[in-house]
KOLNU-536839 format. One record per residue (C-alpha): x, z, y. Coordinates in nm, 4 decimals, always signed. Layout:
<pts>
<pt><u>X</u><w>Z</w><v>Y</v></pt>
...
</pts>
This chain:
<pts>
<pt><u>+0.1306</u><w>+0.4166</w><v>+2.0405</v></pt>
<pt><u>-0.2136</u><w>+0.2524</w><v>+2.0386</v></pt>
<pt><u>-0.1265</u><w>+0.0532</w><v>+1.7247</v></pt>
<pt><u>-0.0202</u><w>+0.3751</w><v>+1.5511</v></pt>
<pt><u>-0.3482</u><w>+0.5470</w><v>+1.6425</v></pt>
<pt><u>-0.5568</u><w>+0.2532</w><v>+1.5182</v></pt>
<pt><u>-0.3569</u><w>+0.2355</w><v>+1.1961</v></pt>
<pt><u>-0.3910</u><w>+0.6107</w><v>+1.1448</v></pt>
<pt><u>-0.7669</u><w>+0.6117</w><v>+1.1980</v></pt>
<pt><u>-0.8318</u><w>+0.3477</w><v>+0.9288</v></pt>
<pt><u>-0.5856</u><w>+0.4874</w><v>+0.6756</v></pt>
<pt><u>-0.6977</u><w>+0.7049</w><v>+0.3816</v></pt>
<pt><u>-0.4512</u><w>+0.9719</w><v>+0.4927</v></pt>
<pt><u>-0.5859</u><w>+0.9664</w><v>+0.8488</v></pt>
<pt><u>-0.9476</u><w>+0.9908</w><v>+0.7366</v></pt>
<pt><u>-0.8672</u><w>+1.2735</w><v>+0.4944</v></pt>
<pt><u>-0.6715</u><w>+1.4557</w><v>+0.7663</v></pt>
<pt><u>-0.9567</u><w>+1.4317</w><v>+1.0180</v></pt>
<pt><u>-1.2075</u><w>+1.5579</w><v>+0.7619</v></pt>
<pt><u>-0.9778</u><w>+1.8484</w><v>+0.6780</v></pt>
<pt><u>-0.9390</u><w>+1.9249</w><v>+1.0484</v></pt>
<pt><u>-1.3180</u><w>+1.9252</w><v>+1.0806</v></pt>
<pt><u>-1.3348</u><w>+2.1648</w><v>+0.7865</v></pt>
<pt><u>-1.1022</u><w>+2.4065</w><v>+0.9657</v></pt>
<pt><u>-1.3004</u><w>+2.3830</w><v>+1.2911</v></pt>
<pt><u>-1.6304</u><w>+2.4539</w><v>+1.1123</v></pt>
<pt><u>-1.4876</u><w>+2.7203</w><v>+0.8853</v></pt>
<pt><u>-1.6161</u><w>+3.0241</w><v>+1.0758</v></pt>
<pt><u>-1.9571</u><w>+2.8932</w><v>+1.1872</v></pt>
<pt><u>-2.0657</u><w>+2.6661</w><v>+0.9010</v></pt>
<pt><u>-1.8761</u><w>+2.7698</w><v>+0.5859</v></pt>
<pt><u>-2.0859</u><w>+2.5573</w><v>+0.3478</v></pt>
<pt><u>-2.0327</u><w>+2.2387</w><v>+0.5516</v></pt>
<pt><u>-1.6654</u><w>+2.3308</w><v>+0.5904</v></pt>
<pt><u>-1.6216</u><w>+2.3452</w><v>+0.2125</v></pt>
<pt><u>-1.7978</u><w>+2.0097</w><v>+0.1759</v></pt>
<pt><u>-1.5659</u><w>+1.8435</w><v>+0.4248</v></pt>
<pt><u>-1.2621</u><w>+1.9955</w><v>+0.2563</v></pt>
<pt><u>-1.3800</u><w>+1.8689</w><v>-0.0844</v></pt>
<pt><u>-1.4391</u><w>+1.5163</w><v>+0.0479</v></pt>
<pt><u>-1.0979</u><w>+1.5209</w><v>+0.2182</v></pt>
<pt><u>-0.9260</u><w>+1.6208</w><v>-0.1042</v></pt>
<pt><u>-1.1168</u><w>+1.3552</w><v>-0.3018</v></pt>
<pt><u>-1.0184</u><w>+1.0775</w><v>-0.0598</v></pt>
<pt><u>-0.6560</u><w>+1.1849</w><v>-0.0653</v></pt>
<pt><u>-0.6510</u><w>+1.2113</w><v>-0.4458</v></pt>
<pt><u>-0.8134</u><w>+0.8725</w><v>-0.5093</v></pt>
<pt><u>-0.5980</u><w>+0.6948</w><v>-0.2488</v></pt>
<pt><u>-0.2733</u><w>+0.8363</w><v>-0.3894</v></pt>
<pt><u>-0.3508</u><w>+0.7879</w><v>-0.7599</v></pt>
<pt><u>-0.1996</u><w>+0.4784</w><v>-0.9317</v></pt>
<pt><u>-0.5118</u><w>+0.3582</w><v>-1.1140</v></pt>
<pt><u>-0.7543</u><w>+0.3215</w><v>-0.8174</v></pt>
<pt><u>-0.4711</u><w>+0.1966</w><v>-0.5949</v></pt>
<pt><u>-0.3948</u><w>-0.0822</w><v>-0.8416</v></pt>
<pt><u>-0.7612</u><w>-0.1742</w><v>-0.8728</v></pt>
<pt><u>-0.7844</u><w>-0.2107</w><v>-0.4949</v></pt>
<pt><u>-0.4716</u><w>-0.4258</w><v>-0.4881</v></pt>
<pt><u>-0.6072</u><w>-0.6539</w><v>-0.7575</v></pt>
<pt><u>-0.9214</u><w>-0.7105</w><v>-0.5502</v></pt>
<pt><u>-0.7396</u><w>-0.7695</w><v>-0.2205</v></pt>
<pt><u>-0.4543</u><w>-0.9838</w><v>-0.3546</v></pt>
<pt><u>-0.7063</u><w>-1.2101</w><v>-0.5243</v></pt>
<pt><u>-0.6525</u><w>-1.4950</w><v>-0.7672</v></pt>
<pt><u>-0.3678</u><w>-1.6735</w><v>-0.5857</v></pt>
<pt><u>-0.0852</u><w>-1.7965</w><v>-0.8067</v></pt>
<pt><u>+0.2682</u><w>-1.9165</w><v>-0.7227</v></pt>
<pt><u>+0.2829</u><w>-2.2596</w><v>-0.5586</v></pt>
<pt><u>+0.2838</u><w>-2.5469</w><v>-0.8131</v></pt>
<pt><u>+0.6133</u><w>-2.7344</w><v>-0.7799</v></pt>
<pt><u>+0.4397</u><w>-3.0757</w><v>-0.7741</v></pt>
<pt><u>+0.2178</u><w>-2.9838</w><v>-0.4762</v></pt>
<pt><u>+0.2654</u><w>-3.2246</w><v>-0.1848</v></pt>
<pt><u>+0.2824</u><w>-3.0594</w><v>+0.1584</v></pt>
<pt><u>+0.4126</u><w>-3.1566</w><v>+0.5021</v></pt>
<pt><u>+0.5902</u><w>-2.8284</w><v>+0.5744</v></pt>
<pt><u>+0.6525</u><w>-2.4745</w><v>+0.4560</v></pt>
<pt><u>+0.5047</u><w>-2.2174</w><v>+0.6929</v></pt>
<pt><u>+0.6316</u><w>-1.8580</w><v>+0.6709</v></pt>
<pt><u>+0.4392</u><w>-1.5918</w><v>+0.8604</v></pt>
<pt><u>+0.5955</u><w>-1.3085</w><v>+1.0583</v></pt>
<pt><u>+0.5947</u><w>-0.9528</w><v>+0.9314</v></pt>
<pt><u>+0.8875</u><w>-0.9716</w><v>+0.6929</v></pt>
<pt><u>+1.1573</u><w>-0.8251</w><v>+0.9164</v></pt>
<pt><u>+1.2314</u><w>-0.4653</w><v>+1.0009</v></pt>
<pt><u>+1.4610</u><w>-0.5591</w><v>+1.2864</v></pt>
<pt><u>+1.5582</u><w>-0.8913</w><v>+1.4435</v></pt>
<pt><u>+1.8538</u><w>-0.7653</w><v>+1.6467</v></pt>
<pt><u>+1.9414</u><w>-0.8630</w><v>+2.0025</v></pt>
<pt><u>+2.1821</u><w>-1.1422</w><v>+1.9057</v></pt>
<pt><u>+2.2917</u><w>-1.3234</w><v>+1.5924</v></pt>
<pt><u>+2.3594</u><w>-0.9927</w><v>+1.4175</v></pt>
<pt><u>+2.1344</u><w>-0.7151</w><v>+1.2973</v></pt>
<pt><u>+1.8567</u><w>-0.9024</w><v>+1.1153</v></pt>
<pt><u>+1.7112</u><w>-0.6654</w><v>+0.8562</v></pt>
<pt><u>+1.4499</u><w>-0.7466</w><v>+0.5950</v></pt>
<pt><u>+1.1472</u><w>-0.5184</w><v>+0.5830</v></pt>
<pt><u>+0.9266</u><w>-0.4259</w><v>+0.2893</v></pt>
<pt><u>+0.7615</u><w>-0.7705</w><v>+0.3099</v></pt>
<pt><u>+1.0906</u><w>-0.9571</w><v>+0.3377</v></pt>
<pt><u>+1.0264</u><w>-1.1490</w><v>+0.0164</v></pt>
<pt><u>+0.8364</u><w>-1.4042</w><v>+0.2217</v></pt>
<pt><u>+1.1550</u><w>-1.5161</w><v>+0.4003</v></pt>
<pt><u>+1.3422</u><w>-1.5413</w><v>+0.0703</v></pt>
<pt><u>+1.0538</u><w>-1.7361</w><v>-0.0851</v></pt>
<pt><u>+1.0414</u><w>-1.9837</w><v>+0.2048</v></pt>
<pt><u>+1.4132</u><w>-2.0603</w><v>+0.1739</v></pt>
<pt><u>+1.3783</u><w>-2.1048</w><v>-0.2016</v></pt>
<pt><u>+1.0865</u><w>-2.3462</w><v>-0.1630</v></pt>
<pt><u>+1.2923</u><w>-2.5525</w><v>+0.0823</v></pt>
<pt><u>+1.5891</u><w>-2.5699</w><v>-0.1557</v></pt>
<pt><u>+1.3527</u><w>-2.6778</w><v>-0.4331</v></pt>
<pt><u>+1.2431</u><w>-2.9731</w><v>-0.2199</v></pt>
<pt><u>+0.8838</u><w>-2.8653</w><v>-0.1558</v></pt>
<pt><u>+0.9040</u><w>-2.9902</w><v>+0.2059</v></pt>
<pt><u>+1.1609</u><w>-3.1044</w><v>+0.4600</v></pt>
<pt><u>+1.0478</u><w>-2.8694</w><v>+0.7378</v></pt>
<pt><u>+0.9969</u><w>-2.4941</w><v>+0.7645</v></pt>
<pt><u>+0.7806</u><w>-2.3371</w><v>+1.0360</v></pt>
<pt><u>+0.9046</u><w>-1.9873</w><v>+1.1239</v></pt>
<pt><u>+0.6462</u><w>-1.7772</w><v>+1.3083</v></pt>
<pt><u>+0.6426</u><w>-1.4472</w><v>+1.4977</v></pt>
<pt><u>+0.6839</u><w>-1.3204</w><v>+1.8509</v></pt>
<pt><u>+0.9154</u><w>-1.0751</w><v>+2.0197</v></pt>
<pt><u>+0.9136</u><w>-0.6984</w><v>+1.9663</v></pt>
<pt><u>+1.0531</u><w>-0.4793</w><v>+2.2443</v></pt>
<pt><u>+1.3865</u><w>-0.6201</w><v>+2.3656</v></pt>
<pt><u>+1.4843</u><w>-0.7833</w><v>+2.0372</v></pt>
<pt><u>+1.4850</u><w>-1.1511</w><v>+1.9539</v></pt>
<pt><u>+1.1562</u><w>-1.2963</w><v>+1.8356</v></pt>
<pt><u>+1.0750</u><w>-1.2533</w><v>+1.4695</v></pt>
<pt><u>+1.0671</u><w>-1.6313</w><v>+1.4303</v></pt>
<pt><u>+1.4270</u><w>-1.6527</w><v>+1.5563</v></pt>
<pt><u>+1.5368</u><w>-1.3696</w><v>+1.3281</v></pt>
<pt><u>+1.3825</u><w>-1.5376</w><v>+1.0235</v></pt>
<pt><u>+1.5311</u><w>-1.8708</w><v>+1.1284</v></pt>
<pt><u>+1.8814</u><w>-1.7211</w><v>+1.1271</v></pt>
<pt><u>+1.8261</u><w>-1.5978</w><v>+0.7719</v></pt>
<pt><u>+1.6799</u><w>-1.9311</w><v>+0.6633</v></pt>
<pt><u>+1.9893</u><w>-2.1083</w><v>+0.7959</v></pt>
<pt><u>+2.2138</u><w>-1.8630</w><v>+0.6138</v></pt>
<pt><u>+2.0250</u><w>-1.9346</w><v>+0.2915</v></pt>
<pt><u>+2.0548</u><w>-2.3118</w><v>+0.3076</v></pt>
<pt><u>+1.7909</u><w>-2.4464</w><v>+0.5496</v></pt>
<pt><u>+1.9479</u><w>-2.6730</w><v>+0.8170</v></pt>
<pt><u>+1.8613</u><w>-2.5681</w><v>+1.1739</v></pt>
<pt><u>+1.7160</u><w>-2.9119</w><v>+1.2484</v></pt>
<pt><u>+1.4613</u><w>-2.8554</w><v>+0.9710</v></pt>
<pt><u>+1.3289</u><w>-2.5310</w><v>+1.1236</v></pt>
<pt><u>+1.0409</u><w>-2.5254</w><v>+1.3716</v></pt>
<pt><u>+1.0134</u><w>-2.1988</w><v>+1.5659</v></pt>
<pt><u>+0.6852</u><w>-2.0527</w><v>+1.6889</v></pt>
<pt><u>+0.7844</u><w>-1.7402</w><v>+1.8812</v></pt>
<pt><u>+0.4828</u><w>-1.6563</w><v>+2.0992</v></pt>
<pt><u>+0.2451</u><w>-1.4994</w><v>+1.8445</v></pt>
<pt><u>+0.1770</u><w>-1.1316</w><v>+1.7828</v></pt>
<pt><u>-0.0789</u><w>-1.1394</w><v>+1.5024</v></pt>
<pt><u>-0.1854</u><w>-1.3523</w><v>+1.2078</v></pt>
<pt><u>-0.4398</u><w>-1.5571</w><v>+1.4004</v></pt>
<pt><u>-0.1863</u><w>-1.6416</w><v>+1.6699</v></pt>
<pt><u>+0.0691</u><w>-1.7306</w><v>+1.4004</v></pt>
<pt><u>-0.1718</u><w>-2.0002</w><v>+1.2859</v></pt>
<pt><u>-0.3061</u><w>-2.1228</w><v>+1.6209</v></pt>
<pt><u>+0.0301</u><w>-2.1453</w><v>+1.7959</v></pt>
<pt><u>+0.1989</u><w>-2.3031</w><v>+1.4921</v></pt>
<pt><u>-0.0649</u><w>-2.5772</w><v>+1.4875</v></pt>
<pt><u>+0.0232</u><w>-2.6632</w><v>+1.8481</v></pt>
<pt><u>+0.3803</u><w>-2.7277</w><v>+1.7341</v></pt>
<pt><u>+0.2945</u><w>-2.8947</w><v>+1.4040</v></pt>
<pt><u>+0.0154</u><w>-3.1342</w><v>+1.5034</v></pt>
<pt><u>+0.2261</u><w>-3.3628</w><v>+1.7291</v></pt>
<pt><u>+0.4685</u><w>-3.4034</w><v>+1.4368</v></pt>
<pt><u>+0.1952</u><w>-3.5045</w><v>+1.1968</v></pt>
<pt><u>+0.2124</u><w>-3.1788</w><v>+1.0017</v></pt>
<pt><u>-0.1303</u><w>-3.0935</w><v>+0.8629</v></pt>
<pt><u>-0.0863</u><w>-2.9686</w><v>+0.5064</v></pt>
<pt><u>+0.1346</u><w>-2.6607</w><v>+0.4746</v></pt>
<pt><u>+0.2552</u><w>-2.4349</w><v>+0.1977</v></pt>
<pt><u>+0.1664</u><w>-2.0979</w><v>+0.3468</v></pt>
<pt><u>+0.4170</u><w>-1.8265</w><v>+0.2575</v></pt>
<pt><u>+0.3205</u><w>-1.4632</w><v>+0.3031</v></pt>
<pt><u>+0.2672</u><w>-1.1510</w><v>+0.0947</v></pt>
<pt><u>-0.0043</u><w>-1.1781</w><v>-0.1698</v></pt>
<pt><u>-0.1812</u><w>-0.8816</w><v>-0.0113</v></pt>
<pt><u>-0.2022</u><w>-1.0756</w><v>+0.3160</v></pt>
<pt><u>-0.2778</u><w>-1.4208</w><v>+0.1721</v></pt>
<pt><u>-0.6579</u><w>-1.4165</w><v>+0.1659</v></pt>
<pt><u>-0.6901</u><w>-1.3376</w><v>+0.5385</v></pt>
<pt><u>-0.3894</u><w>-1.5482</w><v>+0.6400</v></pt>
<pt><u>-0.4986</u><w>-1.8629</w><v>+0.4567</v></pt>
<pt><u>-0.8528</u><w>-1.8308</w><v>+0.5948</v></pt>
<pt><u>-0.7180</u><w>-1.7885</w><v>+0.9502</v></pt>
<pt><u>-0.4916</u><w>-2.0928</w><v>+0.9168</v></pt>
<pt><u>-0.7739</u><w>-2.3073</w><v>+0.7807</v></pt>
<pt><u>-0.9911</u><w>-2.1924</w><v>+1.0707</v></pt>
<pt><u>-0.7135</u><w>-2.2957</w><v>+1.3108</v></pt>
<pt><u>-0.7028</u><w>-2.6454</w><v>+1.1588</v></pt>
<pt><u>-0.4365</u><w>-2.6452</w><v>+0.8867</v></pt>
<pt><u>-0.4858</u><w>-2.7764</w><v>+0.5344</v></pt>
<pt><u>-0.3473</u><w>-2.4755</w><v>+0.3461</v></pt>
<pt><u>-0.1850</u><w>-2.4487</w><v>+0.0050</v></pt>
<pt><u>-0.1222</u><w>-2.0771</w><v>-0.0670</v></pt>
<pt><u>+0.2332</u><w>-1.9868</w><v>-0.1701</v></pt>
<pt><u>+0.2083</u><w>-1.6076</w><v>-0.2107</v></pt>
<pt><u>+0.4921</u><w>-1.3717</w><v>-0.2853</v></pt>
<pt><u>+0.5557</u><w>-0.9965</w><v>-0.2950</v></pt>
<pt><u>+0.2728</u><w>-0.8988</w><v>-0.5317</v></pt>
<pt><u>+0.2011</u><w>-0.5259</w><v>-0.5370</v></pt>
<pt><u>-0.0619</u><w>-0.5133</w><v>-0.8120</v></pt>
<pt><u>+0.0738</u><w>-0.3458</w><v>-1.1239</v></pt>
<pt><u>-0.1403</u><w>-0.3674</w><v>-1.4357</v></pt>
<pt><u>-0.1561</u><w>-0.0164</w><v>-1.5851</v></pt>
<pt><u>-0.0438</u><w>+0.0069</w><v>-1.9454</v></pt>
<pt><u>-0.3180</u><w>+0.2571</w><v>-2.0248</v></pt>
<pt><u>-0.5832</u><w>+0.4596</w><v>-1.8465</v></pt>
<pt><u>-0.4363</u><w>+0.8026</w><v>-1.9101</v></pt>
<pt><u>-0.3773</u><w>+1.1214</w><v>-1.7166</v></pt>
<pt><u>-0.0566</u><w>+0.9884</w><v>-1.5592</v></pt>
<pt><u>-0.2500</u><w>+0.7091</w><v>-1.3889</v></pt>
<pt><u>-0.4393</u><w>+0.9746</w><v>-1.1904</v></pt>
<pt><u>-0.1392</u><w>+1.1736</w><v>-1.0659</v></pt>
<pt><u>-0.1102</u><w>+1.1231</w><v>-0.6857</v></pt>
<pt><u>+0.2201</u><w>+0.9927</w><v>-0.5479</v></pt>
<pt><u>+0.3381</u><w>+0.9180</w><v>-0.1918</v></pt>
<pt><u>+0.4228</u><w>+0.5597</w><v>-0.2904</v></pt>
<pt><u>+0.0683</u><w>+0.4901</w><v>-0.4063</v></pt>
<pt><u>-0.0765</u><w>+0.6481</w><v>-0.0911</v></pt>
<pt><u>+0.1328</u><w>+0.4109</w><v>+0.1197</v></pt>
<pt><u>+0.0297</u><w>+0.1112</w><v>-0.0933</v></pt>
<pt><u>-0.3372</u><w>+0.2045</w><v>-0.0649</v></pt>
<pt><u>-0.2961</u><w>+0.2339</w><v>+0.3119</v></pt>
<pt><u>-0.1644</u><w>-0.1243</w><v>+0.3281</v></pt>
<pt><u>-0.4524</u><w>-0.2538</w><v>+0.1152</v></pt>
<pt><u>-0.7152</u><w>-0.0714</w><v>+0.3240</v></pt>
<pt><u>-0.5499</u><w>-0.2027</w><v>+0.6404</v></pt>
<pt><u>-0.5854</u><w>-0.5560</w><v>+0.5041</v></pt>
<pt><u>-0.9525</u><w>-0.5025</w><v>+0.4171</v></pt>
<pt><u>-1.0260</u><w>-0.3696</w><v>+0.7655</v></pt>
<pt><u>-0.8259</u><w>-0.6568</w><v>+0.9169</v></pt>
<pt><u>-1.0313</u><w>-0.9127</w><v>+0.7233</v></pt>
<pt><u>-1.3564</u><w>-0.7537</w><v>+0.8394</v></pt>
<pt><u>-1.2336</u><w>-0.7556</w><v>+1.1984</v></pt>
<pt><u>-1.1304</u><w>-1.1222</w><v>+1.1739</v></pt>
<pt><u>-1.4697</u><w>-1.2111</w><v>+1.0272</v></pt>
<pt><u>-1.6504</u><w>-1.0313</w><v>+1.3107</v></pt>
<pt><u>-1.4387</u><w>-1.2206</w><v>+1.5654</v></pt>
<pt><u>-1.5050</u><w>-1.5502</w><v>+1.3808</v></pt>
<pt><u>-1.1319</u><w>-1.5964</w><v>+1.3283</v></pt>
<pt><u>-1.1824</u><w>-1.6701</w><v>+0.9596</v></pt>
</pts>
């Protein structure tokens, strides 16, 4: 519940909703201020849900990272949690989420011979298996031998993904990793892993930036999909600021 409240408060929709609520509360006593709040609320909602500004924000947050060069030498492939919708309670029921491309990308990099080990990260949610175990079952299904998978299943955020994975990797001589996560998440994730002590080579996937064909009226028509995408980008910006304040990056 607390995570939902925090996510709501930093989302464009949440901010616009609170401003609109304030407009309603002030409507009878301060009509001019009420109209101002309503106008700001509508502007935030419109900009956040329109394709053109949403894509601009994604281009800034996703940054300049490119796919991993195939001749890059690394000790292991490290895939961060966040790609599963459900891990199930046993060997069944593993479902990919909207960021599930990261699990697919990690298995592909292994099959291409990028490294001989894969570090699967992510802790337990509710009474399900840990996310690391759920991803490991998919990695095995897609061609990664179980003996090649290292499981870090105690973490619950990006920083812990990195810190706890280093505790497993360092005794095995693993220092340089191909970090696999969504492009939107890569800037913060790679900085956190470097801070923890890894030598990081970004291997982003799941790009959301879409270059608009033209700046026309259609690029300013709000859609629910764009509102959700903007929410994820804003969440990442706020997360990066929080990590910087905590000296985690």
